[in-house]
mmCIF file of the C-alpha atoms, coordinates in Angstrom:
data_MODEL
# 
_entry.id   MODEL 
# 
loop_
_atom_site.group_PDB 
_atom_site.id 
_atom_site.type_symbol 
_atom_site.label_atom_id 
_atom_site.label_alt_id 
_atom_site.label_comp_id 
_atom_site.label_asym_id 
_atom_site.label_entity_id 
_atom_site.label_seq_id 
_atom_site.pdbx_PDB_ins_code 
_atom_site.Cartn_x 
_atom_site.Cartn_y 
_atom_site.Cartn_z 
_atom_site.occupancy 
_atom_site.B_iso_or_equiv 
_atom_site.pdbx_formal_charge 
_atom_site.auth_seq_id 
_atom_site.auth_comp_id 
_atom_site.auth_asym_id 
_atom_site.auth_atom_id 
_atom_site.pdbx_PDB_model_num 
ATOM 1   C CA . MET A 1 1   ? 55.337 20.230 11.882 1.00 0.00 ? 1   MET A CA 1 
ATOM 2   C CA . VAL A 1 2   ? 55.495 16.881 9.727  1.00 0.00 ? 2   VAL A CA 1 
ATOM 3   C CA . ALA A 1 3   ? 54.720 19.287 6.979  1.00 0.00 ? 3   ALA A CA 1 
ATOM 4   C CA . LEU A 1 4   ? 57.785 21.821 7.805  1.00 0.00 ? 4   LEU A CA 1 
ATOM 5   C CA . ILE A 1 5   ? 60.341 19.018 7.724  1.00 0.00 ? 5   ILE A CA 1 
ATOM 6   C CA . LEU A 1 6   ? 58.411 17.616 4.348  1.00 0.00 ? 6   LEU A CA 1 
ATOM 7   C CA . LYS A 1 7   ? 59.039 21.346 3.008  1.00 0.00 ? 7   LYS A CA 1 
ATOM 8   C CA . ALA A 1 8   ? 62.542 21.298 4.018  1.00 0.00 ? 8   ALA A CA 1 
ATOM 9   C CA . ALA A 1 9   ? 63.191 17.924 2.692  1.00 0.00 ? 9   ALA A CA 1 
ATOM 10  C CA . ALA A 1 10  ? 61.929 19.175 -0.773 1.00 0.00 ? 10  ALA A CA 1 
ATOM 11  C CA . LEU A 1 11  ? 64.093 22.342 -1.048 1.00 0.00 ? 11  LEU A CA 1 
ATOM 12  C CA . PRO A 1 12  ? 67.442 20.132 -1.284 1.00 0.00 ? 12  PRO A CA 1 
ATOM 13  C CA . SER A 1 13  ? 66.704 16.847 -2.672 1.00 0.00 ? 13  SER A CA 1 
ATOM 14  C CA . GLY A 1 14  ? 63.559 17.248 -4.778 1.00 0.00 ? 14  GLY A CA 1 
ATOM 15  C CA . ALA A 1 15  ? 62.209 13.776 -3.254 1.00 0.00 ? 15  ALA A CA 1 
ATOM 16  C CA . THR A 1 16  ? 58.576 12.793 -4.385 1.00 0.00 ? 16  THR A CA 1 
ATOM 17  C CA . ILE A 1 17  ? 57.016 12.213 -0.857 1.00 0.00 ? 17  ILE A CA 1 
ATOM 18  C CA . ALA A 1 18  ? 58.673 15.963 0.735  1.00 0.00 ? 18  ALA A CA 1 
ATOM 19  C CA . GLY A 1 19  ? 56.756 17.544 -2.268 1.00 0.00 ? 19  GLY A CA 1 
ATOM 20  C CA . LYS A 1 20  ? 53.401 16.805 -0.316 1.00 0.00 ? 20  LYS A CA 1 
ATOM 21  C CA . TRP A 1 21  ? 54.057 19.059 2.134  1.00 0.00 ? 21  TRP A CA 1 
ATOM 22  C CA . LEU A 1 22  ? 51.676 21.441 1.425  1.00 0.00 ? 22  LEU A CA 1 
ATOM 23  C CA . HIS A 1 23  ? 48.684 18.595 1.755  1.00 0.00 ? 23  HIS A CA 1 
ATOM 24  C CA . ALA A 1 24  ? 50.485 17.757 5.127  1.00 0.00 ? 24  ALA A CA 1 
ATOM 25  C CA . PHE A 1 25  ? 49.536 21.845 6.184  1.00 0.00 ? 25  PHE A CA 1 
ATOM 26  C CA . THR A 1 26  ? 46.005 21.932 4.672  1.00 0.00 ? 26  THR A CA 1 
ATOM 27  C CA . VAL A 1 27  ? 44.967 18.272 5.491  1.00 0.00 ? 27  VAL A CA 1 
ATOM 28  C CA . GLY A 1 28  ? 46.676 18.257 8.602  1.00 0.00 ? 28  GLY A CA 1 
ATOM 29  C CA . THR A 1 29  ? 47.191 21.222 10.456 1.00 0.00 ? 29  THR A CA 1 
ATOM 30  C CA . VAL A 1 30  ? 44.583 23.603 8.764  1.00 0.00 ? 30  VAL A CA 1 
ATOM 31  C CA . GLY A 1 31  ? 41.594 20.564 9.117  1.00 0.00 ? 31  GLY A CA 1 
ATOM 32  C CA . THR A 1 32  ? 42.322 20.169 12.497 1.00 0.00 ? 32  THR A CA 1 
ATOM 33  C CA . MET A 1 33  ? 42.603 23.625 13.626 1.00 0.00 ? 33  MET A CA 1 
ATOM 34  C CA . THR A 1 34  ? 39.824 24.469 12.013 1.00 0.00 ? 34  THR A CA 1 
ATOM 35  C CA . LEU A 1 35  ? 37.908 21.605 13.814 1.00 0.00 ? 35  LEU A CA 1 
ATOM 36  C CA . ALA A 1 36  ? 39.578 22.586 17.251 1.00 0.00 ? 36  ALA A CA 1 
ATOM 37  C CA . VAL A 1 37  ? 38.322 26.283 16.885 1.00 0.00 ? 37  VAL A CA 1 
ATOM 38  C CA . MET A 1 38  ? 34.991 25.349 15.477 1.00 0.00 ? 38  MET A CA 1 
ATOM 39  C CA . SER A 1 39  ? 34.694 23.212 18.631 1.00 0.00 ? 39  SER A CA 1 
ATOM 40  C CA . ARG A 1 40  ? 35.587 25.581 20.956 1.00 0.00 ? 40  ARG A CA 1 
ATOM 41  C CA . ALA A 1 41  ? 33.911 28.534 20.389 1.00 0.00 ? 41  ALA A CA 1 
ATOM 42  C CA . ALA A 1 42  ? 30.766 26.662 19.598 1.00 0.00 ? 42  ALA A CA 1 
ATOM 43  C CA . LEU A 1 43  ? 31.103 25.257 23.408 1.00 0.00 ? 43  LEU A CA 1 
ATOM 44  C CA . GLY A 1 44  ? 31.964 28.942 24.493 1.00 0.00 ? 44  GLY A CA 1 
ATOM 45  C CA . HIS A 1 45  ? 28.799 30.594 22.492 1.00 0.00 ? 45  HIS A CA 1 
ATOM 46  C CA . SER A 1 46  ? 26.729 28.476 23.724 1.00 0.00 ? 46  SER A CA 1 
ATOM 47  C CA . GLY A 1 47  ? 27.174 28.712 27.378 1.00 0.00 ? 47  GLY A CA 1 
ATOM 48  C CA . ARG A 1 48  ? 28.846 25.369 28.077 1.00 0.00 ? 48  ARG A CA 1 
ATOM 49  C CA . PRO A 1 49  ? 31.493 24.026 29.879 1.00 0.00 ? 49  PRO A CA 1 
ATOM 50  C CA . LEU A 1 50  ? 35.196 23.552 27.306 1.00 0.00 ? 50  LEU A CA 1 
ATOM 51  C CA . ALA A 1 51  ? 35.614 19.951 27.533 1.00 0.00 ? 51  ALA A CA 1 
ATOM 52  C CA . ALA A 1 52  ? 35.290 18.573 24.242 1.00 0.00 ? 52  ALA A CA 1 
ATOM 53  C CA . PRO A 1 53  ? 32.121 15.472 23.912 1.00 0.00 ? 53  PRO A CA 1 
ATOM 54  C CA . TRP A 1 54  ? 33.247 12.223 23.702 1.00 0.00 ? 54  TRP A CA 1 
ATOM 55  C CA . PRO A 1 55  ? 33.135 11.885 20.105 1.00 0.00 ? 55  PRO A CA 1 
ATOM 56  C CA . MET A 1 56  ? 35.405 14.862 19.673 1.00 0.00 ? 56  MET A CA 1 
ATOM 57  C CA . PRO A 1 57  ? 38.599 12.678 19.875 1.00 0.00 ? 57  PRO A CA 1 
ATOM 58  C CA . LEU A 1 58  ? 37.337 10.454 17.295 1.00 0.00 ? 58  LEU A CA 1 
ATOM 59  C CA . ALA A 1 59  ? 36.938 13.230 14.713 1.00 0.00 ? 59  ALA A CA 1 
ATOM 60  C CA . TYR A 1 60  ? 41.074 14.696 15.657 1.00 0.00 ? 60  TYR A CA 1 
ATOM 61  C CA . LEU A 1 61  ? 41.717 10.718 14.754 1.00 0.00 ? 61  LEU A CA 1 
ATOM 62  C CA . ALA A 1 62  ? 40.051 10.982 11.701 1.00 0.00 ? 62  ALA A CA 1 
ATOM 63  C CA . ILE A 1 63  ? 41.822 14.072 10.429 1.00 0.00 ? 63  ILE A CA 1 
ATOM 64  C CA . SER A 1 64  ? 44.979 13.055 11.034 1.00 0.00 ? 64  SER A CA 1 
ATOM 65  C CA . GLY A 1 65  ? 43.973 10.021 9.350  1.00 0.00 ? 65  GLY A CA 1 
ATOM 66  C CA . ALA A 1 66  ? 42.873 11.760 6.344  1.00 0.00 ? 66  ALA A CA 1 
ATOM 67  C CA . ALA A 1 67  ? 46.232 13.809 6.457  1.00 0.00 ? 67  ALA A CA 1 
ATOM 68  C CA . ILE A 1 68  ? 48.597 10.918 7.363  1.00 0.00 ? 68  ILE A CA 1 
ATOM 69  C CA . ALA A 1 69  ? 46.916 8.727  4.343  1.00 0.00 ? 69  ALA A CA 1 
ATOM 70  C CA . ARG A 1 70  ? 47.084 11.708 1.853  1.00 0.00 ? 70  ARG A CA 1 
ATOM 71  C CA . VAL A 1 71  ? 50.485 11.924 2.171  1.00 0.00 ? 71  VAL A CA 1 
ATOM 72  C CA . PHE A 1 72  ? 51.801 9.012  2.754  1.00 0.00 ? 72  PHE A CA 1 
ATOM 73  C CA . GLY A 1 73  ? 49.544 5.978  1.014  1.00 0.00 ? 73  GLY A CA 1 
ATOM 74  C CA . PRO A 1 74  ? 50.173 7.482  -2.766 1.00 0.00 ? 74  PRO A CA 1 
ATOM 75  C CA . PRO A 1 75  ? 53.646 6.282  -2.420 1.00 0.00 ? 75  PRO A CA 1 
ATOM 76  C CA . LEU A 1 76  ? 53.186 3.307  -0.502 1.00 0.00 ? 76  LEU A CA 1 
ATOM 77  C CA . SER A 1 77  ? 50.293 2.097  -3.041 1.00 0.00 ? 77  SER A CA 1 
ATOM 78  C CA . PRO A 1 78  ? 50.918 3.891  -6.921 1.00 0.00 ? 78  PRO A CA 1 
ATOM 79  C CA . ASP A 1 79  ? 48.409 1.535  -8.108 1.00 0.00 ? 79  ASP A CA 1 
ATOM 80  C CA . GLY A 1 80  ? 45.875 2.452  -5.023 1.00 0.00 ? 80  GLY A CA 1 
ATOM 81  C CA . TYR A 1 81  ? 46.116 6.102  -5.755 1.00 0.00 ? 81  TYR A CA 1 
ATOM 82  C CA . ASP A 1 82  ? 42.370 6.425  -6.491 1.00 0.00 ? 82  ASP A CA 1 
ATOM 83  C CA . GLN A 1 83  ? 41.096 4.375  -3.532 1.00 0.00 ? 83  GLN A CA 1 
ATOM 84  C CA . VAL A 1 84  ? 43.747 5.809  -1.343 1.00 0.00 ? 84  VAL A CA 1 
ATOM 85  C CA . ILE A 1 85  ? 42.301 9.939  -2.153 1.00 0.00 ? 85  ILE A CA 1 
ATOM 86  C CA . ALA A 1 86  ? 38.815 8.607  -1.512 1.00 0.00 ? 86  ALA A CA 1 
ATOM 87  C CA . GLY A 1 87  ? 39.935 6.963  1.642  1.00 0.00 ? 87  GLY A CA 1 
ATOM 88  C CA . ALA A 1 88  ? 41.591 10.234 2.615  1.00 0.00 ? 88  ALA A CA 1 
ATOM 89  C CA . GLY A 1 89  ? 38.246 11.861 1.607  1.00 0.00 ? 89  GLY A CA 1 
ATOM 90  C CA . CYS A 1 90  ? 36.089 9.815  3.473  1.00 0.00 ? 90  CYS A CA 1 
ATOM 91  C CA . LEU A 1 91  ? 37.870 9.960  7.219  1.00 0.00 ? 91  LEU A CA 1 
ATOM 92  C CA . TRP A 1 92  ? 37.842 13.855 6.492  1.00 0.00 ? 92  TRP A CA 1 
ATOM 93  C CA . ILE A 1 93  ? 34.168 13.886 5.423  1.00 0.00 ? 93  ILE A CA 1 
ATOM 94  C CA . THR A 1 94  ? 33.490 11.673 8.672  1.00 0.00 ? 94  THR A CA 1 
ATOM 95  C CA . ALA A 1 95  ? 35.523 14.541 11.109 1.00 0.00 ? 95  ALA A CA 1 
ATOM 96  C CA . PHE A 1 96  ? 33.618 16.961 10.144 1.00 0.00 ? 96  PHE A CA 1 
ATOM 97  C CA . ALA A 1 97  ? 30.009 14.711 10.019 1.00 0.00 ? 97  ALA A CA 1 
ATOM 98  C CA . ILE A 1 98  ? 30.959 13.806 13.780 1.00 0.00 ? 98  ILE A CA 1 
ATOM 99  C CA . TYR A 1 99  ? 31.076 17.067 14.308 1.00 0.00 ? 99  TYR A CA 1 
ATOM 100 C CA . LEU A 1 100 ? 27.948 18.246 13.017 1.00 0.00 ? 100 LEU A CA 1 
ATOM 101 C CA . TRP A 1 101 ? 26.260 15.343 14.510 1.00 0.00 ? 101 TRP A CA 1 
ATOM 102 C CA . ILE A 1 102 ? 27.551 16.378 18.099 1.00 0.00 ? 102 ILE A CA 1 
ATOM 103 C CA . TYR A 1 103 ? 27.273 20.489 17.137 1.00 0.00 ? 103 TYR A CA 1 
ATOM 104 C CA . ALA A 1 104 ? 23.854 20.951 15.656 1.00 0.00 ? 104 ALA A CA 1 
ATOM 105 C CA . PRO A 1 105 ? 21.991 20.073 18.624 1.00 0.00 ? 105 PRO A CA 1 
ATOM 106 C CA . ILE A 1 106 ? 24.298 22.756 20.886 1.00 0.00 ? 106 ILE A CA 1 
ATOM 107 C CA . LEU A 1 107 ? 24.007 25.575 18.363 1.00 0.00 ? 107 LEU A CA 1 
ATOM 108 C CA . LEU A 1 108 ? 20.619 25.271 17.341 1.00 0.00 ? 108 LEU A CA 1 
ATOM 109 C CA . LEU A 1 109 ? 19.649 25.139 21.415 1.00 0.00 ? 109 LEU A CA 1 
ATOM 110 C CA . PRO A 1 110 ? 18.947 27.741 23.011 1.00 0.00 ? 110 PRO A CA 1 
ATOM 111 C CA . ARG A 1 111 ? 22.294 28.568 25.521 1.00 0.00 ? 111 ARG A CA 1 
ATOM 112 C CA . HIS A 1 112 ? 22.865 26.180 27.988 1.00 0.00 ? 112 HIS A CA 1 
ATOM 113 C CA . ASP A 1 113 ? 23.956 28.599 30.996 1.00 0.00 ? 113 ASP A CA 1 
ATOM 114 C CA . GLY A 1 114 ? 20.294 30.700 29.839 1.00 0.00 ? 114 GLY A CA 1 
ATOM 115 C CA . LYS A 1 115 ? 21.762 33.927 28.923 1.00 0.00 ? 115 LYS A CA 1 
ATOM 116 C CA . LEU A 1 116 ? 20.625 35.414 25.438 1.00 0.00 ? 116 LEU A CA 1 
ATOM 117 C CA . GLY A 1 117 ? 23.367 35.645 22.693 1.00 0.00 ? 117 GLY A CA 1 
# 
């Protein structure tokens, strides 16, 4: 939603922040949906209940934080551009590291319900 609002603002105004709509879309929307689909599919295909394990909300917050930092950080701190981008990247990596930490055992061990597949 934020990405589309920024895109709409970019068209008539050419505002600098509005040009960040693509980062809001890719980092925020695509990143969150990728994480969500991977989480849901891993649980479903491993025969586990479709309830996210407790650390996964932290991963979703990290993805959202990465998107916010990537879009709004550089205009708010132009002198700290490199640090803002590195921080956004660290949040992105943290989100997927949490996924790996939680879901690697789920995906590597036999199905929870004992069925094949």
